[in-house]
Rosetta silent file (secondary structure, phi, psi, omega in degrees, C-alpha in Angstrom):
SEQUENCE: MKVLVIQNRMGIGDMVIFLPYIEAISKYLGSPVSLLVKENTKCLEYLSDNPNIDNIIILDRNDKKKTGKHYGIKGLFTLSREIKKYNFEKVFIFNSSFRYTIICKLAKIKNVYQYKLFSKKNQNIIETANFFLKKNLNIDVKSNPIISINSQKILEAKKKYEIMDSDINILLGVGGSGPTKRVSAEKFIEFMNFCSNQFKCKFFLAAGKNEIEEKIINKIINSEHKNKCITLNKLKISETLPIIKNCNIAVCNDTSFSHLSASLGIETIVLMTDTPLLYGNYSPRMHPILPDGEKIVTHDTLGKDKINPEKIFSKLIDILKLN
SCORE:     score description
SCORE:     0.000 S_00000001
   1 L     0.000  133.283 -179.874  -29.872  -19.578   21.063 S_00000001
   2 L   -99.890  118.887 -173.017  -26.615  -17.868   21.994 S_00000001
   3 E  -128.339  137.171  177.061  -24.591  -16.870   18.947 S_00000001
   4 E  -113.958  138.877  171.109  -21.280  -15.036   18.601 S_00000001
   5 E  -118.269  128.275  178.684  -20.018  -13.207   15.520 S_00000001
   6 E  -106.648  119.689  177.711  -16.317  -12.370   15.339 S_00000001
   7 L  -130.416   98.984 -170.205  -15.372   -9.408   13.136 S_00000001
   8 L   -99.994    9.367  176.577  -11.782   -8.438   13.937 S_00000001
   9 L   -72.628  156.756 -178.040  -11.089   -5.839   11.234 S_00000001
  10 L   -86.259  152.561  166.192  -10.286   -2.311   12.320 S_00000001
  11 L    89.951  160.089 -179.021  -12.396    0.781   11.886 S_00000001
  12 H   -68.765  -41.012 -175.642  -15.950    1.975   11.406 S_00000001
  13 H   -57.779  -51.300  179.931  -15.997    1.460    7.633 S_00000001
  14 H   -63.488  -36.683  179.142  -15.328   -2.275    7.678 S_00000001
  15 H   -63.165  -42.831  179.104  -17.780   -2.709   10.555 S_00000001
  16 H   -64.207  -40.759  179.254  -20.539   -0.993    8.585 S_00000001
  17 H   -59.497  -38.987 -178.176  -19.775   -3.143    5.532 S_00000001
  18 H   -78.417  -13.275 -173.905  -20.202   -6.318    7.602 S_00000001
  19 H   -54.587  -45.590 -179.826  -23.463   -5.150    9.216 S_00000001
  20 H   -61.105  -32.231 -178.202  -25.877   -6.712    6.646 S_00000001
  21 H   -74.948  -37.504  177.161  -24.162  -10.086    7.035 S_00000001
  22 H   -66.310  -44.578  178.800  -24.308   -9.939   10.821 S_00000001
  23 H   -65.427  -34.666  179.166  -27.984   -8.996   10.742 S_00000001
  24 H   -63.961  -38.543  176.812  -28.685  -11.773    8.230 S_00000001
  25 H   -62.615  -46.167 -179.686  -27.279  -14.354   10.653 S_00000001
  26 H   -59.324  -46.627 -177.485  -29.478  -12.992   13.445 S_00000001
  27 H   -68.448  -37.907  179.430  -32.621  -13.043   11.301 S_00000001
  28 H   -64.863  -40.978 -177.484  -31.921  -16.511    9.928 S_00000001
  29 H   -87.209   -9.486  179.688  -31.423  -17.975   13.411 S_00000001
  30 L    68.163   33.384 -176.969  -34.242  -15.963   14.964 S_00000001
  31 L  -154.768  138.862  174.334  -32.022  -14.661   17.719 S_00000001
  32 L   -63.028  150.662 -178.636  -29.914  -11.555   18.355 S_00000001
  33 E  -111.808  155.307  172.657  -26.174  -12.182   18.094 S_00000001
  34 E   -95.917  152.500 -178.864  -23.255  -10.974   20.191 S_00000001
  35 E  -116.013  141.870  166.016  -20.256   -9.307   18.564 S_00000001
  36 E  -112.713  111.481 -173.645  -16.542   -9.552   19.206 S_00000001
  37 E  -141.296  162.189  176.978  -15.052   -6.416   17.666 S_00000001
  38 E   -78.819  153.739 -175.749  -12.194   -3.988   18.124 S_00000001
  39 H   -61.005  -35.393 -175.676  -12.772   -0.804   20.103 S_00000001
  40 H   -75.350    1.458  168.949  -12.023    1.456   17.128 S_00000001
  41 H   -74.560  -17.752  178.658  -15.075    0.133   15.289 S_00000001
  42 L    56.864   31.384 -176.296  -17.015    2.374   17.725 S_00000001
  43 H   -54.310  -38.891 -176.984  -19.910   -0.125   17.634 S_00000001
  44 H   -62.084  -20.407 -177.857  -21.365    1.070   20.911 S_00000001
  45 H   -79.628  -25.566 -174.084  -21.938    4.479   19.298 S_00000001
  46 H  -136.107   -1.687  179.880  -24.218    3.284   16.497 S_00000001
  47 L  -121.811    0.369 -175.034  -25.264   -0.338   17.101 S_00000001
  48 L   -64.533  -23.348  179.500  -26.263   -0.401   20.773 S_00000001
  49 L  -100.927    6.651 -178.122  -29.965   -0.046   19.859 S_00000001
  50 L   -74.457  120.613 -175.626  -29.891   -2.558   17.016 S_00000001
  51 L   -66.334  -15.522  179.850  -32.428   -5.329   17.823 S_00000001
  52 L   -86.944   -4.390 -175.165  -30.302   -7.912   15.976 S_00000001
  53 E  -121.674  131.146 -178.917  -27.343   -7.367   18.281 S_00000001
  54 E   -96.847 -103.259 -179.979  -27.067   -8.469   21.898 S_00000001
  55 E   -82.314  145.502  171.702  -23.719   -8.064   23.668 S_00000001
  56 E  -114.611  110.203 -177.647  -20.815   -6.121   22.181 S_00000001
  57 E  -100.644  128.893 -175.635  -17.545   -7.606   23.414 S_00000001
  58 E   -89.629  126.266  175.713  -14.411   -5.534   22.836 S_00000001
  59 E   -84.519  109.528 -176.204  -11.353   -7.262   21.416 S_00000001
  60 L   -96.738   83.406 -176.600   -8.410   -5.694   23.253 S_00000001
  61 L  -150.895  123.343  177.310   -5.529   -6.498   20.940 S_00000001
  62 E  -122.826  103.338 -175.743   -3.059   -4.232   19.114 S_00000001
  63 L   -68.507  -34.091 -179.358   -0.710   -6.232   16.906 S_00000001
  64 L   -66.687  -44.784 -179.125    1.403   -3.217   15.892 S_00000001
  65 L   -88.515   -8.636 -178.657    2.112   -2.155   19.451 S_00000001
  66 L    56.405   48.595 -177.988    2.002   -5.750   20.735 S_00000001
  67 E  -132.685  172.471  177.083   -0.301   -4.724   23.557 S_00000001
  68 L   106.601  147.639 -175.665   -3.748   -5.514   24.975 S_00000001
  69 L   -68.592  -14.171  178.594   -5.093   -8.155   27.282 S_00000001
  70 L  -104.737   11.011 -179.178   -6.028  -10.336   24.291 S_00000001
  71 L   -86.795  145.917  173.160   -2.614  -10.071   22.598 S_00000001
  72 H    74.985 -172.159 -178.476   -0.226  -13.008   22.309 S_00000001
  73 H   -63.978  -44.202  179.212   -0.477  -16.531   23.715 S_00000001
  74 H   -61.004  -41.247  179.702   -1.567  -15.318   27.134 S_00000001
  75 H   -65.635  -31.707  176.939   -4.214  -13.149   25.505 S_00000001
  76 H   -59.674  -46.450 -179.865   -5.511  -16.113   23.538 S_00000001
  77 H   -71.126  -35.515  177.402   -6.335  -17.968   26.749 S_00000001
  78 H   -61.244  -46.523 -178.977   -7.697  -14.805   28.397 S_00000001
  79 H   -66.073  -40.754 -179.805  -10.107  -14.227   25.524 S_00000001
  80 H   -62.650  -37.654  177.752  -11.216  -17.861   25.406 S_00000001
  81 H   -66.940  -40.219  179.530  -12.068  -17.737   29.123 S_00000001
  82 H   -64.835  -43.595 -179.490  -14.056  -14.536   28.694 S_00000001
  83 H   -67.126  -37.073 -177.689  -16.015  -15.922   25.752 S_00000001
  84 H   -58.319  -31.713 -177.789  -16.670  -19.220   27.537 S_00000001
  85 L   -62.352  -23.672 -177.314  -18.668  -17.385   30.231 S_00000001
  86 L   -83.017  -14.172 -179.699  -21.366  -16.554   27.664 S_00000001
  87 L    57.120   47.357  178.912  -22.043  -20.226   26.815 S_00000001
  88 L   -67.268  142.401  177.859  -22.309  -19.581   23.085 S_00000001
  89 L   -96.248  -29.257  179.593  -23.714  -22.432   20.988 S_00000001
  90 E  -136.038  152.860  173.042  -22.588  -21.138   17.603 S_00000001
  91 E  -141.072  138.685  174.994  -19.916  -18.785   16.318 S_00000001
  92 E  -115.884  118.318 -173.754  -19.437  -17.200   12.896 S_00000001
  93 E  -108.718  111.761 -178.577  -15.863  -16.042   12.322 S_00000001
  94 L   -88.003   53.470  172.659  -15.394  -13.471    9.545 S_00000001
  95 L  -162.684  172.242 -174.676  -11.675  -14.138    9.122 S_00000001
  96 L  -107.979   15.965 -174.014   -9.247  -16.917    8.159 S_00000001
  97 L   -83.444  128.604  177.952   -7.105  -16.931   11.291 S_00000001
  98 H   -66.530  -22.114  178.518   -6.489  -20.249   13.046 S_00000001
  99 H   -55.498  -43.850 -176.791   -6.072  -18.246   16.264 S_00000001
 100 H   -76.083  -26.329  172.521   -9.839  -17.721   16.486 S_00000001
 101 H   -60.910  -46.773 -179.902  -10.512  -21.374   15.717 S_00000001
 102 H   -63.452  -45.975 -178.492   -8.442  -22.280   18.772 S_00000001
 103 H   -57.161  -45.295 -177.383  -10.078  -19.597   20.939 S_00000001
 104 H   -71.083  -33.592  175.457  -13.577  -20.839   20.095 S_00000001
 105 H   -66.880  -42.201  177.779  -12.656  -24.465   20.666 S_00000001
 106 H   -64.965  -30.059  179.552  -11.188  -23.562   24.067 S_00000001
 107 L   -80.904    2.841  176.231  -14.402  -21.634   24.802 S_00000001
 108 L    63.773   34.609  174.995  -16.325  -24.898   24.212 S_00000001
 109 L   -85.764  120.576 -172.166  -18.423  -23.546   21.339 S_00000001
 110 L   -71.019  -44.070 -174.284  -19.783  -26.612   19.559 S_00000001
 111 E  -107.422  107.268 -176.702  -20.649  -25.150   16.153 S_00000001
 112 E  -113.773  118.691  176.784  -17.850  -23.108   14.608 S_00000001
 113 E  -114.039  130.596 -172.928  -18.306  -21.544   11.157 S_00000001
 114 E  -150.759  154.680  171.732  -15.337  -19.727    9.695 S_00000001
 115 L   -55.114  159.286  174.787  -13.746  -18.452    6.490 S_00000001
 116 L   -56.091  128.077 -175.706  -11.365  -20.894    4.808 S_00000001
 117 L   -63.490  146.384  173.742   -8.264  -20.985    6.996 S_00000001
 118 L    58.573   33.760 -177.844   -5.026  -19.276    5.889 S_00000001
 119 L  -124.256   30.856 -175.056   -6.676  -17.623    2.859 S_00000001
 120 L   -66.466  -35.031 -173.083   -6.579  -13.950    3.838 S_00000001
 121 L   -58.411  130.088  176.343   -4.466  -12.789    0.889 S_00000001
 122 L    62.841   22.527  175.928   -6.450  -10.934   -1.798 S_00000001
 123 L   -68.802  132.619  170.372   -9.806  -11.513   -0.070 S_00000001
 124 L   -86.392  119.865 -170.781  -12.604   -9.306   -1.384 S_00000001
 125 H   -56.569  -36.353 -177.011  -14.366   -8.124    1.776 S_00000001
 126 H   -86.547  -47.289 -178.999  -17.862   -8.334    0.258 S_00000001
 127 H   -61.685  -39.196 -178.982  -17.547  -11.372   -2.019 S_00000001
 128 H   -67.064  -41.195  177.987  -15.945  -13.441    0.744 S_00000001
 129 H   -64.896  -40.794  177.969  -18.685  -12.576    3.248 S_00000001
 130 H   -61.778  -47.314 -179.599  -21.362  -13.415    0.676 S_00000001
 131 H   -61.680  -40.198 -179.034  -19.780  -16.772   -0.152 S_00000001
 132 H   -58.820  -48.120 -178.346  -19.395  -17.576    3.557 S_00000001
 133 H   -76.166  -31.380  176.645  -23.104  -17.159    4.346 S_00000001
 134 H   -65.176  -42.077 -178.190  -24.239  -18.800    1.117 S_00000001
 135 H   -68.343  -42.366 -171.715  -22.125  -21.853    1.907 S_00000001
 136 H   -93.944  -28.819 -178.436  -23.087  -22.177    5.578 S_00000001
 137 H  -123.050   -5.021 -178.519  -26.652  -20.849    5.726 S_00000001
 138 L    56.550   44.642  176.776  -27.666  -20.864    2.057 S_00000001
 139 L  -124.562  147.277  175.350  -28.700  -17.212    2.179 S_00000001
 140 L  -104.075  136.607 -176.133  -27.963  -14.331   -0.185 S_00000001
 141 L  -124.623  130.071  175.589  -27.247  -10.946    1.348 S_00000001
 142 L   -82.187  139.755  177.674  -27.394   -7.557   -0.363 S_00000001
 143 L   -80.671   83.351 -175.013  -24.597   -5.142    0.382 S_00000001
 144 L  -148.326   71.485 -177.453  -26.858   -2.428    1.736 S_00000001
 145 L   -63.188  140.862  178.155  -26.028   -1.498    5.356 S_00000001
 146 L  -134.263  126.982  174.304  -28.707    0.427    7.246 S_00000001
 147 L  -111.477  125.539 -179.963  -28.321    2.185   10.588 S_00000001
 148 L  -103.455  142.088  175.882  -31.541    3.271   12.288 S_00000001
 149 L  -133.071  159.290 -176.442  -31.799    6.030   14.862 S_00000001
 150 L   -61.905  129.622 -177.159  -34.582    7.357   17.057 S_00000001
 151 H   -62.666  -31.334  179.077  -36.861    9.790   15.189 S_00000001
 152 H   -65.305  -37.763  178.324  -37.086   12.038   18.252 S_00000001
 153 H   -65.309  -33.927  177.853  -33.308   12.495   18.225 S_00000001
 154 H   -65.204  -44.598  179.395  -33.505   13.545   14.568 S_00000001
 155 H   -65.423  -39.917  179.272  -36.103   16.200   15.392 S_00000001
 156 H   -63.929  -40.682  178.561  -34.096   17.429   18.387 S_00000001
 157 H   -66.463  -39.150  179.432  -30.971   17.797   16.262 S_00000001
 158 H   -60.580  -41.800  179.397  -32.924   19.659   13.596 S_00000001
 159 H   -71.752  -45.902 -175.956  -34.128   22.167   16.165 S_00000001
 160 H   -61.626  -41.507 -175.640  -30.820   22.497   18.031 S_00000001
 161 L  -100.697   12.522  175.448  -28.744   23.159   14.908 S_00000001
 162 L    50.105   51.857 -179.751  -31.444   25.185   13.137 S_00000001
 163 L   -85.012  115.809 -173.275  -31.524   22.880   10.125 S_00000001
 164 L  -101.008  137.972  178.020  -33.986   24.365    7.648 S_00000001
 165 L   -65.532  -24.443 -178.718  -35.872   22.446    4.969 S_00000001
 166 L   -76.453  -14.491  178.008  -35.463   25.449    2.671 S_00000001
 167 L   -92.159  159.779  165.749  -31.660   25.044    2.731 S_00000001
 168 E   -93.718  109.914 -176.006  -29.529   22.433    1.008 S_00000001
 169 E   -96.263  119.435 -170.016  -27.858   20.829    4.019 S_00000001
 170 E  -122.227  123.194  171.632  -24.563   19.175    3.097 S_00000001
 171 E   -82.560  129.840  174.721  -22.357   16.932    5.196 S_00000001
 172 E  -114.735  108.631  176.988  -18.677   17.364    4.331 S_00000001
 173 E   -88.846   90.129 -169.877  -16.523   14.466    5.534 S_00000001
 174 L   -92.844   -3.546  179.313  -13.177   16.226    5.271 S_00000001
 175 L   -87.964 -165.189  179.923  -11.118   13.816    7.387 S_00000001
 176 L   173.103  157.143 -174.985   -9.565   10.493    6.480 S_00000001
 177 L   -77.268   -5.298  177.815   -7.594    7.597    7.910 S_00000001
 178 L  -163.125  163.779 -175.469   -4.372    8.735    6.220 S_00000001
 179 H   -61.955  -28.923 -179.075   -2.826   11.690    4.354 S_00000001
 180 H   -76.926  -10.175 -179.849   -3.374   10.134    0.915 S_00000001
 181 H  -100.408   -7.048 -175.336   -7.140    9.960    1.538 S_00000001
 182 L   -96.744  108.025  172.651   -7.599   13.590    2.600 S_00000001
 183 L   -68.131  143.310 -173.388   -8.602   15.928   -0.206 S_00000001
 184 L   -63.915  155.117  175.973   -7.300   19.432    0.515 S_00000001
 185 H   -59.317  -35.879 -178.218   -9.351   22.100    2.261 S_00000001
 186 H   -61.512  -38.280  179.322   -8.929   24.270   -0.839 S_00000001
 187 H   -70.161  -37.145  174.935  -10.780   21.761   -3.012 S_00000001
 188 H   -64.279  -41.470  179.576  -13.632   21.555   -0.510 S_00000001
 189 H   -63.159  -40.012  177.997  -13.801   25.357   -0.422 S_00000001
 190 H   -62.581  -42.003  175.832  -13.934   25.473   -4.225 S_00000001
 191 H   -61.923  -42.805  178.682  -16.825   22.990   -4.152 S_00000001
 192 H   -62.552  -33.523  176.349  -18.541   25.130   -1.502 S_00000001
 193 H   -61.558  -47.043  178.679  -18.153   28.147   -3.787 S_00000001
 194 H   -57.174  -45.054 -178.380  -20.044   26.344   -6.541 S_00000001
 195 H   -64.491  -48.480 -175.126  -22.829   25.439   -4.113 S_00000001
 196 H   -66.270  -26.591  178.381  -23.140   28.883   -2.529 S_00000001
 197 H   -76.206  -15.140 -175.187  -23.326   30.565   -5.918 S_00000001
 198 H  -108.625  -31.817 -177.026  -26.316   28.436   -6.876 S_00000001
 199 L  -158.511  167.076  179.278  -28.431   27.993   -3.765 S_00000001
 200 L   -78.980  125.335 -174.522  -28.811   28.659   -0.055 S_00000001
 201 E  -145.436  165.353  175.712  -26.965   25.996    1.863 S_00000001
 202 E  -133.566  140.497 -176.539  -25.442   24.958    5.166 S_00000001
 203 E  -115.451  133.207  177.729  -22.344   22.802    5.587 S_00000001
 204 E  -111.312  114.916 -171.347  -21.691   20.329    8.397 S_00000001
 205 E   -95.266  116.902 -177.845  -17.966   19.610    8.742 S_00000001
 206 E  -114.670  130.184  179.603  -17.070   16.139    9.982 S_00000001
 207 L  -162.096  178.333  176.347  -13.521   15.067   10.803 S_00000001
 208 L   -82.010 -176.596 -176.801  -11.388   13.561   13.514 S_00000001
 209 L  -100.831    5.640 -178.476   -9.906   15.333   16.510 S_00000001
 210 L   -76.795  166.143 -172.903   -6.249   15.084   15.457 S_00000001
 211 H   -62.522  -40.664 -177.988   -4.142   18.128   14.652 S_00000001
 212 H   -63.026  -45.169 -178.035   -4.039   17.586   10.874 S_00000001
 213 H   -74.647  -27.478  172.575   -7.806   17.369   10.523 S_00000001
 214 H   -61.589  -39.172 -179.935   -8.268   20.312   12.894 S_00000001
 215 H   -65.694  -38.569  177.716   -6.189   22.368   10.435 S_00000001
 216 H   -64.141  -46.021  177.333   -8.436   21.326    7.537 S_00000001
 217 H   -58.135  -47.428 -177.075  -11.520   22.307    9.539 S_00000001
 218 H   -62.477  -38.902  178.062   -9.952   25.654   10.518 S_00000001
 219 H   -61.189  -41.026 -177.714   -9.074   26.499    6.904 S_00000001
 220 H   -70.984  -44.861 -177.024  -12.659   25.937    5.859 S_00000001
 221 H   -74.565  -14.681  174.849  -14.298   27.839    8.715 S_00000001
 222 L   -92.679    6.098  176.073  -11.900   30.747    8.182 S_00000001
 223 L   -86.748 -174.476  179.689  -13.022   31.017    4.570 S_00000001
 224 L   -67.930   -9.213 -178.057  -15.896   33.122    3.282 S_00000001
 225 L   -95.018    9.946 -174.914  -18.228   30.243    4.189 S_00000001
 226 H   -48.976  -46.124 -175.483  -17.656   30.550    7.928 S_00000001
 227 H   -74.633   -6.770  178.432  -21.221   31.569    8.734 S_00000001
 228 H  -102.629    3.044 -171.808  -22.626   28.620    6.797 S_00000001
 229 E  -110.109  142.186  169.929  -20.568   26.001    8.639 S_00000001
 230 E  -126.750  127.240 -178.565  -21.166   23.860   11.714 S_00000001
 231 E   -92.429  140.403 -177.129  -18.297   21.684   12.945 S_00000001
 232 L  -114.502   -0.447 -169.826  -18.983   18.195   14.241 S_00000001
 233 L   -72.554   -9.097  176.597  -15.470   17.043   15.139 S_00000001
 234 L   -94.456   -4.128 -176.062  -15.908   17.661   18.872 S_00000001
 235 L   -93.013  157.514  170.572  -19.010   15.465   19.042 S_00000001
 236 L   -71.772  157.011  176.793  -19.323   11.749   19.701 S_00000001
 237 H   -53.874  -44.767 -177.950  -20.294    9.571   16.745 S_00000001
 238 H   -61.724  -28.966  179.639  -23.692    8.961   18.367 S_00000001
 239 H   -79.562  -25.924 -179.377  -24.256   12.731   18.570 S_00000001
 240 H   -79.923  -25.921 -172.559  -23.425   13.291   14.906 S_00000001
 241 H   -59.169  -46.167  179.230  -25.823   10.658   13.538 S_00000001
 242 H   -65.093  -29.360  177.795  -29.097   12.619   14.003 S_00000001
 243 H   -69.082  -47.672  178.869  -27.426   15.659   12.418 S_00000001
 244 H   -58.542  -40.104 -178.882  -26.254   13.656    9.417 S_00000001
 245 H   -61.503  -24.615  178.847  -29.739   12.186    9.051 S_00000001
 246 L   -83.885   -6.737 -177.630  -31.078   15.716    8.565 S_00000001
 247 L   -80.490  153.812  177.100  -28.732   16.412    5.641 S_00000001
 248 L   -81.042  -30.677 -174.262  -29.840   16.310    2.010 S_00000001
 249 E  -162.738  159.884  177.474  -26.553   14.885    0.779 S_00000001
 250 E  -127.601  144.128  172.281  -23.004   14.083    1.883 S_00000001
 251 E  -126.568  113.825 -170.561  -19.647   14.681    0.220 S_00000001
 252 E  -135.920  144.348  161.629  -16.923   12.704    1.939 S_00000001
 253 E   -61.674  172.534  172.662  -13.413   11.472    1.577 S_00000001
 254 L   -71.700   87.761 -174.496  -13.095    7.723    2.040 S_00000001
 255 L  -138.648  171.595  179.659  -13.655    8.115    5.754 S_00000001
 256 H   -55.509  -32.133 -176.292  -15.905    6.692    8.449 S_00000001
 257 H   -71.502  -25.978  175.027  -18.452    9.393    7.694 S_00000001
 258 H   -66.866  -38.775  178.962  -18.947    8.210    4.105 S_00000001
 259 H   -70.642  -42.303 -178.368  -19.929    4.785    5.455 S_00000001
 260 H   -67.558  -44.582 -177.393  -22.117    6.200    8.227 S_00000001
 261 H   -64.849  -43.005  178.514  -23.966    8.703    6.034 S_00000001
 262 H   -62.977  -38.830 -179.292  -24.753    6.130    3.330 S_00000001
 263 H   -73.296  -16.927  174.781  -25.999    3.672    5.957 S_00000001
 264 L   -86.666    1.271  177.718  -28.237    6.403    7.373 S_00000001
 265 L    92.088   10.936 -178.628  -29.946    6.660    3.995 S_00000001
 266 L   -93.140  128.523  175.007  -28.148    9.815    2.830 S_00000001
 267 L   -60.596  127.065 -169.136  -26.991    9.956   -0.787 S_00000001
 268 E  -127.471  119.004  173.882  -23.220   10.120   -0.410 S_00000001
 269 E   -86.428  121.606 -174.928  -20.613   11.310   -2.891 S_00000001
 270 E  -109.962  124.084 -179.470  -17.359    9.515   -2.045 S_00000001
 271 E   -88.368  103.699 -174.163  -14.035   11.017   -3.096 S_00000001
 272 L   -93.274  110.260 -175.190  -11.912    8.013   -4.009 S_00000001
 273 L  -115.417  -31.140 -169.968   -8.235    8.914   -4.006 S_00000001
 274 L  -159.236   31.978 -175.817   -6.205    5.966   -2.761 S_00000001
 275 L  -140.264  147.148  176.233   -8.485    3.069   -1.816 S_00000001
 276 L   -51.453  139.883 -172.696  -10.072    0.170   -3.745 S_00000001
 277 H   -57.845  -30.069 -177.009  -13.266    1.335   -5.419 S_00000001
 278 H   -58.824  -24.102  177.924  -15.486   -1.163   -3.574 S_00000001
 279 H   -75.140   -8.159  178.847  -15.136    0.989   -0.429 S_00000001
 280 H  -120.494    7.853  179.374  -16.893    3.792   -2.285 S_00000001
 281 L  -144.645   12.108 -177.798  -19.592    1.941   -4.198 S_00000001
 282 L   -72.370  -22.526  179.272  -20.761   -1.074   -2.132 S_00000001
 283 L  -100.450  143.633  177.619  -23.904    0.780   -1.023 S_00000001
 284 L   -64.784  -11.755  179.168  -26.649    1.849   -3.482 S_00000001
 285 L   -99.799    8.722  178.436  -26.450    5.300   -1.879 S_00000001
 286 E  -100.308  136.779 -178.613  -22.746    5.755   -2.647 S_00000001
 287 E  -130.678   96.372 -174.956  -21.617    7.744   -5.681 S_00000001
 288 E   -73.390  142.143  169.844  -17.841    7.619   -6.207 S_00000001
 289 E  -113.133  123.895 -179.144  -15.832   10.457   -7.740 S_00000001
 290 L   -97.998  156.881  175.400  -12.500    9.356   -9.187 S_00000001
 291 L   -59.974  146.673  177.102   -9.409   11.510   -9.769 S_00000001
 292 L   -54.691  134.111  177.663   -9.266   13.129  -13.198 S_00000001
 293 L    88.138   -5.343 -178.858   -7.670   10.772  -15.705 S_00000001
 294 L  -107.009  138.369  175.752   -8.304    7.611  -13.643 S_00000001
 295 L  -102.745  -14.285  178.912  -10.736    4.833  -14.577 S_00000001
 296 L  -151.055  153.670  176.011  -10.114    2.790  -11.426 S_00000001
 297 L  -127.910  151.073  176.142   -8.606    3.464   -8.013 S_00000001
 298 L  -156.968 -173.335  176.063   -6.730    1.258   -5.593 S_00000001
 299 L   -60.953  137.927  179.364   -4.003    1.536   -2.991 S_00000001
 300 L    77.415   12.907  170.642   -1.195    3.814   -4.258 S_00000001
 301 L   -65.856  -36.880  176.019   -3.349    5.624   -6.807 S_00000001
 302 L    53.731   53.298 -172.177   -2.376    8.794   -4.887 S_00000001
 303 L  -106.309   15.183 -172.793   -5.060   10.825   -6.627 S_00000001
 304 H   -63.212  -29.360 -178.955   -6.144   13.399   -4.039 S_00000001
 305 H   -79.611   -7.738 -179.219   -4.690   16.312   -6.015 S_00000001
 306 H  -108.388   11.895  173.121   -6.675   15.280   -9.110 S_00000001
 307 L   -74.734  131.492 -173.179  -10.119   15.363   -7.497 S_00000001
 308 L  -104.367  110.679 -179.019  -12.175   17.920   -9.426 S_00000001
 309 H   -57.323  -33.487  179.737  -14.547   20.128   -7.337 S_00000001
 310 H   -66.647  -35.843  176.164  -16.618   20.966  -10.411 S_00000001
 311 H   -65.910  -38.441  177.610  -17.277   17.250  -10.988 S_00000001
 312 H   -61.219  -46.114 -178.908  -18.386   16.901   -7.359 S_00000001
 313 H   -63.181  -43.047  178.875  -20.801   19.787   -7.800 S_00000001
 314 H   -61.271  -39.633  177.987  -22.173   18.362  -11.066 S_00000001
 315 H   -64.970  -40.947  177.635  -22.758   15.025   -9.341 S_00000001
 316 H   -60.849  -46.490  179.270  -24.579   16.780   -6.488 S_00000001
 317 H   -58.982  -42.065 -179.442  -26.824   18.622   -8.929 S_00000001
 318 H   -65.687  -45.080 -177.922  -27.597   15.370  -10.717 S_00000001
 319 H   -65.582  -43.934 -177.866  -28.390   13.438   -7.518 S_00000001
 320 H   -85.276   -3.479  179.296  -30.592   16.140   -6.014 S_00000001
 321 L    53.998   51.410 -177.141  -32.158   16.923   -9.401 S_00000001
 322 L   -98.519   -2.049 -178.163  -31.523   20.636   -8.970 S_00000001
 323 L   -86.859    0.000    0.000  -30.806   21.413  -12.642 S_00000001
């Protein structure tokens, strides 16, 4: 059976969140599914070996810039022609846009399952996906994404980066998709001080390649912890995964690395500064830290300056049972 899943949200985080639902469709139907996703989900970096996923089709559409071969009316017909070539029998559309209804009808897909049309406002990303599969397939799905990687690659990374079992190996996800999500380098350094004063450790610094995040990385590696740090921001996502898998724990802003580390089975402390809490607690391996004085976080909380490094350290001690 040829099945397509359309997930048109941007970014790695949302893609990871949807992974259990995509895999559930594949397992229920007894067939791997193809994905239609945006390029910035970076799916090819971490899902290409997933047995539940067949083809990964890139959605080339940028609404802000009004560009891409799948943008606009012309792009609608272009995409429908491309999809039609696969002869899909079913499609599951994880959005409420009538545009994709039309595309799938033009692509001659007989069985179209989709979120309720025109109901995007205030959708809860997890509750809506759960309701969708319960209604159409009568299955319940746990929000527990898992990314598997080759064990040999894990061993190779351990050897290459001299990752020692006697150390506490900590991933630090210091980047973020916007300035309000990036906790300062100084707060990370303060947290690193707490760690280094208590035990022998190594820090793996993960961030993007843009100038702002380069500055955060540089501040940290120019601190007294320089010799304990390895930077990952020049590596591909696929190259960072075996390294992350070797870590004991992760401390991340709300960034792609918090989603990736938790899905790799790493206990992950998520610094929630300006994003709805569900993005930092949907996985059983996520442990959110809120700004001092806040009981909940959402967009416009603007709490990055109230993240407390001592609280992060206390949470790490509790998770790793080092006290």
